[in-house]
N, C-alpha and C positions, 0 to 999 in steps of 0.2 A: 268562634271556639270557646265553648264554656268551660269555666275554671272548675278543678275537680273540688267536690265538697269538702266539709272538713272529716264526716264521717270517712271518706274515701280515704284523706291524708292520714287520717288515725289508723286506718286497716293495714295501708302501706308500710307505716311505724312499727306497728304490732308484731307483720311478716318479718320485715328487717331484725328486730331485736329477737325475733325466734331463731331466725338464721344464724344470727351471731353467738349465740347463745348455745347452738348445737355445735360450731366452729371450735368455741371454746373446751367442752367438754371432750371433743375429739383430741382436740392438741392435748388436754391434761391425759387422756386416757392413752395417746402415744407415748407422753415422759414417761408416765408408772411402767408403761412396758421395757421401753427402752432401761431403766433403773433396775427393772426385773432382770434383763435377759445380763447384766453383769461382764459387760464387755471389756475384756482387758489386751492393752498393747503392749507387747513384750518389748525391750529396750533396744532390740536391732530394728524392730518397726520404728520405734522413733528417733533414731540415729535417721535411718533412709529417709524419715518425714521432713527431718531438719536439712538432710543435703539436699532433697527437691528445692525445698522454700528457699535456699540460698541460692540454687541454680537459677530457679526463677528470678528470684528479682536481681538477680545479676542481668539475667535478661533482660527483662522489665527496665532498666537502668539504662541498657543497651538501646533500647528503643527509643527511649525517651532522648538521649542525646541524640541520634540520627535523628528523630524527627527536629531536634533543636536546629538543625544542619539543614535537612530539607521537610519543609512542613507539608510538602506537597505528597509524599511518599503513601499511595493510598495504602499497599500492601503493607507499612510497618503500622500504620494506625488500627488495620483489622487484626495485626497480630498481638500488639499491647492490649486490645479489648479481651481479647479471649483470655489471655495471660491474667489482666486483674479480675475478670470474672471467676477464674480459677482459683487467684486467691485468695476471693473475696475482699478485696478492696474499695470498699463500696464509694467511699468520696474518691479515691483517684479513679477508679471507673467513671463516674458520673463526668469528672472535668475530662477525660479522656474521650469521653461521647462527645461531651460540648464541643472541644475543640475539632475533631474530625466533622462533626454535621455543620458547624461556619464555614469549612474548607469545601466538603463534597456533600450531594445529596446521598443521605442513607440508603441501602436498599430496602426491600419489605422486611426480608427475617433483620436485619440487624435493627431496625425502628420496633419491630414486634418484640425482639429480646428487652432491649430499651423500658419500652412501655410495661411490659409486664413484671419486667424488676423494679419501677418506679409504684407502681399499682400494689407492690406487695408490700413496699415500705411504707407507703403513705396509707396510714390508717385513719388518722384524724379529719374529720371533715373540710375544716381549715385550708387541709393542703391539696384540697381537690383541684384547685383552681391551678393548681402547677402542673397538675396531670392533663389539664384540660389545656393549657398554653403547649404543652408538649404535644400533645394529639394533634393539635393544630400547625404545627410545626411538621408532621409528619406526612399529613393528607396533602401537603402544598408541594414535595418532593416528587412524588409519582402518584398518579388513580388507581390505589390498590384496594380492591374490594376486601380485601381481610383485614386490613386497617380501619376500612370504615365501619365495618362489623364491631372490630373490635373497641373501636371508640361510642358507636350507637350501644353496645353492651354494658360498657362502662358507665355511659349516661344513665343506664336503668338504676343503679345502686344509687343516683342520690334522687330520686323520684320523692324519697318522704321529706326532702329539701322545700322549703318554699318555693314556688317555682321550678322545682325539678320535671314533673310531668313534662310541662311546656320547652322545656330546655331539650329532653330526652326526644320530643317529637320532633323539633326544629332540628334535631341532629340527623333524626331518620330522613328527614326530608332532604336535607345537604347529599344525604348518603346513597337515596334511589336517585336525585337529580345528577350525582356523578357519577356512579356506577351501575346504576339500575339497568343502562340498557349491556351492560355487557352479557355477553350469550351464555357464558358457563358460571360464572360466578353471579352473576348479577342478582339470583335467584334466591340465595340463601341470605341478601340484603331486606328484599321483595317479603319474604317468608317471616323474616324477625321482625321486623315493620307489622306484618299482621299480628303476630303473635304478640307484641306488646299491647294493640290496641284490645286485643279479646283477654290480656288480663285486665287492663282497666275496666272492661266491660264486665269482667265477673267481680268487679269491686261495687258497681253500681247493681245489682241485681239484686231485687229484695229477698228477704226470707221467705221459704215456701209458708205458701199459707197466708201471706200477708198481702195486702193490697197495695202497689206501691204508689207512690204521693206522686201528684203531678209534677214536682220539680223532679224527683227521680224517674218518671217515666220519660222526661224530656232529656234528661241526662243520658238514659238508656238508648232513647232514638234517635239522638245527637251520635252516639260512640257506634251505632249500627251501620248508621249513614258512612262513616269514616272507613267501616271495615268494609261496608260495600263500593264505597268508591276506591280503595286501595286495589281489592279485586279487579275493578274494571278499569283500572290504569294497568296493572300487571298484564291482565290477558292482551294487552294492545300494544305489550313489546315481545317481539321475537325474542324468546328464550328456548333455552336445551329443557326437555320434559314437560313443557306448559300444559300437555294434554293432562298429567295430575292435578294441575293446577287448574284448570278447567273443569275438570270431576270433582275436586273439593269445593267451588262455588256452586257446582250446582247441588251438591248434599247441604251445604250451608244457607241458600239462599229459600227461602220458604215459598215466594211465588215464582221459582223458578228465574233464568237465565234469559235477560231483556232482549228484545232483538239487536238494539242497537250494540251491546257488548258481543252477541254471535256473529254480527258484521263485522267489527275489528278484530275477533280474534281469530275468523278466517282468513282475515287480510294479513296478521302476523303470520299464520301459518306458513302462507304464500312466500313471505317473506324470510322464514325460519328455513323453507327448503333451499331458496336461493343459494343463502348463507351456510346451510350445512357442508358443501364440499369444502368450503373454503376451513370449517371449524375442524373438519375430520382431517384434513391436511394438516392443520397446527396439532394436532392429538400425536398422530405417528411421527411427525418429524422431530429431529433430535436439535437442540439448540446450538446455536439462537434463533433459528427458524424465520430468516431474514426475507427469503426469498419467497417464503409461503407469505407472512405477513404483507411482503410488498404488492405479491398479488391480491391479496384480500384489500388494501387501500385501493389498488385500482378498480377493484370491484366496487366497491363503496363509493369512488369520486363520478363515478359511471351512473351509480343509482341518484347521488345527489342530494341526500339525508346530512344537513352538516353534523348534528349531534351523533350520528351513528359513523362518520367520517373522524370526527374528534375522537370517540371512544376508541375506535380501531387504532388511529396512530398512538393513544396512551396506552393500550396494551403492547404495542409494537416496541414502545420506549421503555417500557418496563423490565423488558426481557433483553433489548438493546441500547440499553441508556447511553452505550460508549463509543455510538455509532454517530459520528457528526453531520454526515449526509441525512440521517433522517430526521435529527433535530432540525436541517436548513429546510429540509421539504416541509415540515410538519410546519414552522414560522412561517415561511412563505404563504402556506396556506393560509393561517389567520390573518396575514397580512393584509392579502388582498383578497380572502374572503368574507370573513366575519368581522373581522377589524373592531374586534370587543378590546376595550382598551386594557381591562385587568387580566384579561384571558391570555391576551397578543404579550404584555409584556411579561407575564409570569411564565410564558413558554421562553421566552428569549433567557429568562435570567436562569430558568432551569436549564437551559442549553447550555451556557458558558460554564454552572458549574458543573456541568458532567464532562463537558470536553475544553476545558480552558485552554487548550493545544491550537485550537480551532481559531483563526484570524476570522474567517469569512462569519462566524458565528458571533463575533464580539462587535464585527463592522455591522451587521444587519442589526442588534440591540442597538446600537448609539443611533441606528437610522428611525429603527422604529421608536425609542424614546423624543427623537426630535417630533415625528410623527403624531406621537399623540401628546406633544404640547408637555413633556416632563419640563422640570425646571431645570436651570444652568448647572445647579449643583450637584445634581443628580448626575446628568448628563458627564460632567468632569470626573465626579466619581468611578464611574463606569471607565472612562478611558483610563484612568492610573490604575485600575484592577486590570484592564486588558495589556497596561505595558510590564507588567508583573505576573502576567500568566503562564511566560514562558515558553514562547513560540518556535520553532523548529527550522526555521529559515529567516535570514537577515530581509526579504523582502517583505516577508508578513510585515515588517515593525513599519519598512514604510509604506504599505497600504493601509495601516490603521491611522499613521498619522495622518496621511491622506484624509482619512475619512473625518477623521475629528477635525484639522483645518476645514475642510468643506463645512462641516457644521458653525466653526466660526465665522466662518467668511459670508455665511448668510445672515448671521446675526447682525452684519456690521450694518449702519446706515450711512453709506457714502456720500450723500449728499450733505453732510454736515463735514467739516476739515478736519476735524478732531473730536474725537469720541472714545471712551473708555472702552468700548468692544473693540474700535481699529486698533487701539494699545496693546489688548490683550491679544489681537488677533497676528500682529506682528513680534510681541514675543512670543510666543506659540511656534512662530517659523523661527525665531531664533533658538529656540529650545530643542526643537525638533534635528537641527542641523548638530549642534549639540549632542544630543543623542546620538544620531547615527554614525557621528565621529570618535565619541566615546564608550559607550555601554556597547553598541553594536557590532562595531569595527572591532572590539575588543576582543566580545566573545566568539564572532564567526570569522574574524580576520578578513570581513570585508565589509563595505557602508552597505549593500544592498540597494543603492542607488550611484549607479559609476555614471549614468546620466543626469544627475542633477533634477531630477525630477521636480521635487520638491521647490528647489530654488527658480524653476524657470517659473512653474505655479506663482509664484512670490513676485519675481520679477514682473509677469503679466498682469498681475492684480496693481501693482503701485504704478503699470505705465497705464492702462486701463480706469481703473476706479480714480485711484490717487493723484494721477497725473505727474507723478514723481520719477521722470525718466533719469533723472540722477540716480537715485536709489537702485532703480532698473539696470544701467548701465553697471554699477557696482555688482550686481551682483552675478552680471554675465562675464563681467573680469574674474569672479571669485570662479565661477562655472568652467572658463577655459583653463586655471591654471591647476585644473584638478583631472588633466591628463585628456581632455576634451578637445584640445586646438588642434588636433592633427585629424579632425574629421570634419569632413565637408556640409553633414547634415547639421550639424549644431552652428555651424557659423552662418550658413543659410536661415536657421530658424531665429540667431540672432539679427541677421539683417532683416527678416521679415518682421521683426519685431519695431525696429527703428525706422522701417519703412510706413507701417500701421501707426507708431504712435511717437517717432521723432525726428528728425530731418534729413537731407539731402547731406548736407556734412558728416553726419555721423554715418549712414548710409554707405558713403565710400569708404571712409576711415575701416569700417568692417569689413569691408569685402577686399581692401587692400591686405588688410591683416590676414585673411583667410586665404588670399592669392599666398601668399608668403610661407604659411603655417601647415597648410592641406595636406596629406600625403596620402591619402586615399583615394580622392579625384580629386586631382588639380586641375585636370581639364574643365570640369563643370565648374567648378567655381571662376574660372579665366572667364568662361562664357558667359556667366551671369555678370561678372563686371564689366566685358564689355557690351553685352546688353543695356546695362545702367547706365553705363556713359553715352550711348546711343542717343538716348531718351531724355537724361538728364544734364549731360556734360557739354562742356565747351570743348573747342581744337584742340586744348593744351590738356585739359583732361584726358581726351580720347588719344592722345601722343603719347601722355604716361601710363595709362592703362595699357595700352598697347607694346608698350617698351616693360613694364613690368612683366606683363603675362607672357611674352618671347624669354625674357631671362629667366623666368620660373621654370617654364615647360623644356626649355634647354637644358637646364640644372637636373632636370627631373630624368629627361631620355639618356644625360651621362651620367646617374646615378643608376640607373637601371641597366645601361649598357656593362658598366665596372660589374653591376651584380650576374648579367649573363656571365662575362668572362670567368668572376669566381665559382659559379655554380658550374662552367665548364671546365676549368679546373679541378675541379672535386670529383667531377664525374671521369676525367681520363686521368687521375691518379688513383681511383677506385678500378679503373678497368687496368690499369697495370698492374694493381696489387693481385688483382684476380688473374691474369695472365700469368702473373708470377707466381702465384700459387699451383697454379694449374702443372705447369713447367716442373715443378717439383715434385707434385704427385704423378707428373706423368716416369718422371726420372723413376722415381721409387718403386714404382709400379714395375717398370723394364727390367730393372733390378732384381727384383723379387722372381719375376717370369724364367730371369737368366739361371737364379739358383736352382729354381725345379725343373728347369729341361722341358723335356716331353710329357712328363708325367704331368705337369699343370696344363699342358694343353688338354688332355683326355678327361683330367677332373673338368675343365671349362667346358668341353666339348658335351659331355654328359648333362654339366648345369642347363647348356644350351638347351638340350633337346627337352629337359623337365620342361622347364618353362613353354617352349612352343607346346608342348602337350597339356599346357593348361587352358589354353580357351581357342583361339583359331592364328589366322595369320594376321587381325589386326593388335595395335598393340592392346594388353588387358586395361581395366578403368583403374582408376585410380582411387583409395579410399582415404580421404581428409577429417580428420577428428580430433580436433583441441590439438595436442601437440606431436601426436603420432600420426603417423602414414603407413599405408600398407598397400604397395604399389608394385607392378610388374610393368615390363618395357619389354619392346624387341630388340633383336640384336642382328646384327648384319654381320655376314662371314665373307672374307676375304680369301684372295687365294694363298695370301701366307697364315691363315689359321684364324683364331679368336684372338689374337694379339693385338692388332692392330696393322698399320702398313709395314710397318719393320719388325721380321721377326726376331726373335733373340736368338743368339749364337747356339747352338746344338742341337736346335728344333726341327725336328722334322717333320715335313706335312704328312699328311695322309696320302696315301696312293689314289691316282686317278678312278680308278675301279672301287677302292671304298668310299669315296665321295660319292662319285653315283649312286652306290645301293644305299647311302644313305639320304640323299637327297630324293631318290624312287618312294623309300620307305616313309621319309616325311611328308612327300606327297599324297601317297597312299594313306596315312593316318588322316592330314588335312581333309581329305578330299568327302571322309567320313563324319568329319564335324559339320554341324550345322551352320549355318551363317548367324553371327551375334546379332540381335535386335538389342540395342541399350533401353529402347524406352519401354519394352515388355521383361526387364532383367532388374534385379536386386543383387547386391555385393554383400557378401556375408564374411565377418570376420570378427578376431579376437577369441574363435572357440577353443577351448581346452585340447592340445596336441593328443591326446588320449582319448578323446570321443570314438567312441565304439560305433561302428557303420554310422559313417557321418550323414551319407544319402539317405538311407531310411529313417535317421532322425529327423533331418533336414524336411525330408518330404513331409514326416508325421507333424513339423513344427506349421508349416506354411500351406497344408493343403485346404487349409478353411480360408485362404483367402482369395484361391481359383483354382483353375485349373492348370497344372503344370505342364511345362513342356519339357524340359530338361534340367535334371541337377547335377552340377560339376564339381564336388568336393577336390580341393589340390592337396597332390601327394609328392613326395620328394621321390627321389631315382630310387631309394632304398624302400617305400611302400609306405613310409609311415605321414599320417594326415598333417598338413601346415595349419591348420588352424582357421581357415579361411575357405570361400570357396562363391558358386555364384547359382543362383536359382533363378529359372527363364519361365516366364507363365504363356498362357496362350493370347491373353489379353492386358493391354498397356492398364485398365482399371483396377485389374490386382495387386499392381504395383502400390499403389496409395494402400490399400490392405496391410500389403507387408510391411510397410515402412512404420506402422503401428505397433509393431513387435519389436520396435528397435529398443536394445537396453533389456530386453528381457532376460532374465536369469536361466543359464542353461547349463547344468552342471556346475553350480555353484560361481560362475562367471557370467558379465551381462556380454550377451550378443550383441553385436554392433551391426545394424542393417540401414544401407544407404542406396540411392539411386547408380547404376551404374551411368557413369559419366567418362569421356576420352579426355581426360587432363591435357592432352597434347592438343585436342581444340578446344577445349574450355579450360584452362587454366586458372581463371581465376573463381572456378567454381567450390563452394563451400557447403558443405554439410552442416557444421556448426558454425555460426558466424559470433565469432570473438567481439561482444562489447564492450567500448571504450568508453561508455558516456553513462553519466549517473542516470539510475533507474530508479526513480522516486516512488513508484507502485510495487517495488521488490526488496526485499531485506536479505541481508547476508548473514548467517548465523555461524560461528565457529564455536571450537571447545565442547562440541556435543561428545556424549558417551559413543565409542562406537558401536554398542549395543542398540543403538534410537534407530525405531524402523523410521518408517514412511509414515504409517497411519499414525504412530504416537506423536510424531512431530506433527501432524495436519490437528490430532486432539490438541495437542500445545497453542498451536494459532489460533484454532478457528473462533476463539470466544474474542478476538480484536477485530475480524473482518471478516468480509467473504474471500474466501481462499479459491485461487485459480490454477494454480501448480506450484507443487511441491517437488523439488529436484535436490537429492542426495549426492554428495560428491562422493566419486570411490575412483579405488586405483582398475588398471585396466583388468585385473584379476577379481574386480568385484568387491574388495574389501574398502568399507568406508576409511574416508577420512577426516571423519569429523567436522566435515563442514555441510553448509547448506543453504539451499536458495529458498526463498518463498514468495509468491507471489500472489498481491491481493489486488481484487476488482480496483482500485482507485490509492493514489499517493497519500492521500490521509491517513486511510487503513492502515497504511504501510507504517506511517509514522506513530501512528499510536500503539501499535504492536512495536516498536523500538523503545519508545517511552517506559512501556510496562513488561517487555522482557528482559530488557539489557541487564546483564548482572545476577537475574535468577539462577536457582540451583536445579539441574536436571540429571538426576540417578547419581548426584553427590559429584557435579562437574557444572563449575561454574560457565555459564556460556554468555558468551558478547554479541550482542545485536546490532548490525548500524544497517543503514539505507545502502543498498547495492551499488556501488563506485568502484569499478574494476579498472586498477593500474593499464594506464596508456601503455598499447603494446611496442617495445622496440621495433622501429622499423628493418633494422637488421635479419630479426626473426621472422620477419612475414614472408609468406612465399612470394617468390621472386626477388627476394634480396640477394645481394653478390658473395653473402656470406657460402663458404663452402661446406660441403657435408663435413670435412676433415675438423673444421672448426667447432661444429656442433656435435660432434661425438664427443664423450666421458675420455679421457686418458686411458687406455686400457693398464689393468694392475696386473702383474703375473702372479702367480701363486708361488710357493718356497722352492716347488720343481722349476722354475723358469717359466720361458715359452712352451706353449704346446708343441706336441707335434704338427698339427695344421697349421694353417694361415689363410683357411678361405675366410673370407668377412662374410658376416651374417647380413650385411645391407645389399639391396637390391643394386644388381650392375650397372645399373642405369644410371644409379646415384655415384659412379665411381667413374662412369665413361667419360674421356675427354672431347671437351668441348670443341666441335669440328669448325673448320675454317667457314666461313660462310660461302655457301655455294651458290652457284650459278642458277637462276630463276629465270623465269620470263621476263624479257625485255631487261638482263641486267641482273645485277646482285642485289639481293635486299636492303643494302645499306645505300647502292644509286638510287634505287625505289625511293627510298626516303628521301634523299634531297632531291629527286625530280619532286616529290610529293610538296616538300617544304617552299622551293622554289616556284612551284605552283601557286601556294595558299599564299605567299607573301606578296602575290601580285596582287589579291583579293581581298588582304587584310593586313592590318598592323601586325607590328611582328613581336611577339609575345618574349620574354625572358628564356622557354624552354628553345623557343625558335632560336635566339641570339647562341645559345648555347650547341645547339644540333650544328649550326654553322661552322661556329669556331672547330668543333671538334671533327668536320669535314676535312678541314682546311689541313 
């Protein structure tokens, strides 16, 4: 490449001086205009400005203090930079930006603001190198076309300096290499590069009428070839609006477009046609566009062009820099496919800077450093940074320690008895155990390594590589003292270690200790000991082993029997308490009925008729949702009325003729009802009692789900709607569609839609299952304003990952509780959302965000528990006028019904059948604790 001539350099210097003179004259003119305007500020405005400055300064100090406590508060850094820029604190602003850039990669917007500020402040040529260094840092964070374009344009300003043209051209070359394949923004960089070369071409053109010298002609031809080459290179790359570039080249080329260029151009057009649907999808999609980018990446991976795969990943990460999974996929691709050291390591470094809380990225970074031969000091520094990154789980620290210890182990030459690397490995093992005991346990309340995996690995290394069984046994002694001695698998692991690298004496000792200490599977440990003695031991050893195992197993059986007796006693006491509560309740019920007399019987009969009208002779399905059940049940009428076997004094049963008329009327009404089919029906509840024409309303709501056979809203005996009903379809397929309408708002209340299930036949059926285990992919948000909608919450959370479901917690009336659950695609995104959202303000409400971990449900609150409904009901509070006139309970009578004694069934009572079944099973299998309890209860 020929260097520019002296005349060329001089002309560029004249152009720059002329531009500088024009800028100075324009600034002087602006200053004169401002002086002429004579702007005056009142005293009130000065006071307001002073107050604002004080408030801003106080806020700046607060943010600086907060960052001194937690330097990794990303939002705090951003707010501080905005305030300092607003106040014009240039030196403090530069320091704040510098601190943030050391901890986090900066976004394209923050980098451009910083660069433009530094460019305006840097007027002297000697300071240009500082700006160049700043640009070099900026282009390493993300592959951003706008930053590269700004970098190249800034370099043009230094063309008048020695070597300035060559430096600018080198920066342009790096820019088109980095972002020239960017489908939508790459064209601007190519065009700027051509404009730069065209500007140089204009400087080497001879004046009109003068014949150029040989040197000038060579310079002109060289420059023309550069421009030709740029056109050819650009037309071979699929870019948006490349047809305009081709038309420009046709007009510019004196001898037309070469055939080879035409061939490359057509090939690029075909590639552009394949990529256009993905680009259009990105244009219309809303941020973060993760799904669209993933589809684009999958397409490029199938195409197999490494350069295009790389630029697509870079585009994705520029908009989704806080998605650890995307960084992991990109770094894995580079590790396995390209394997270019600088590219691989820089990507790993950017990944851990963007998502420092993700242990997997740090682990991959350590492996990549080792894979590419990084020095030990560098690997150790990266590991220390990982320990300070702030992982969200105790197990993450165990994993990162294991990765580092594996690296140290691979450095050791075990052929030498002692070496510096071996001592460093042992020191690292000791340090890891101290770190787990102190730092991790203090922060999380657990070590994260309950099975002592790190100590097990250390013991195996000492036994296998160092031949130091004494150290290995000391480590296993420590493992057993940490609560692992009761587990059979831990003893067997130690036994296998002794079996492989120790001797028979220590194997026997380990198994004898295991027999005495194991509580989960003592039979298995005893069997291993006996097998060992069969192979290794003498007769004396065999006798000792048999005696110890028999003694241990007898003790275990005694303990199990005592536990069974205790369990049986508790069950009997619970049954007695339940029977006592039932009797008390029955006595109170009888007393109330005595007071009410025949009038109560009439009310009960009316209520009974109302329930019979609700569906048909089968018991109605029950709805279980959360803490509330809406249920109906069948009732049996005896000869003494609805009160049970013993009618209260003063009660006069209806005459035989009246009863027959009622039975006939009821039979006639039942004959008109169609037989209920639970498979084609849904149960509707939680509707407002004031719903007008509920049958028509339900038909309108559910007619889109499929053909409707019948709709049965339930009314009271006074004709008022009870808020629930049934919809029966022609086909079971419609039920699935109807269930999708669950919790749809109907006149201000969420409508509950659930399957029709007879809970007498399916007592364990639940529509909503209360999860009591930690849900790592789901977050729990509290403190939300009541006005917050599902859409607003989804908009707030979607920047932290892919959202699968958003659920606002409401009362049965539909009013919000200020709580919500948000489910993400994976646990990493959920953890990231907790870190970023916890403590932020939403409409002046400070919200709390945590991983979803519902409290364990009290067994007494579960369905089927022995707690009576009386205990679950809140104590009734009467008003100033005392008890109301009516004493009718608002609960379904099935919940107040007395528990009938066990009736006779086929082949005896149910209790007898259970006894027979237990006895039969006892002959074929060992008895469990529950079997012992059942046998004792029957006695």
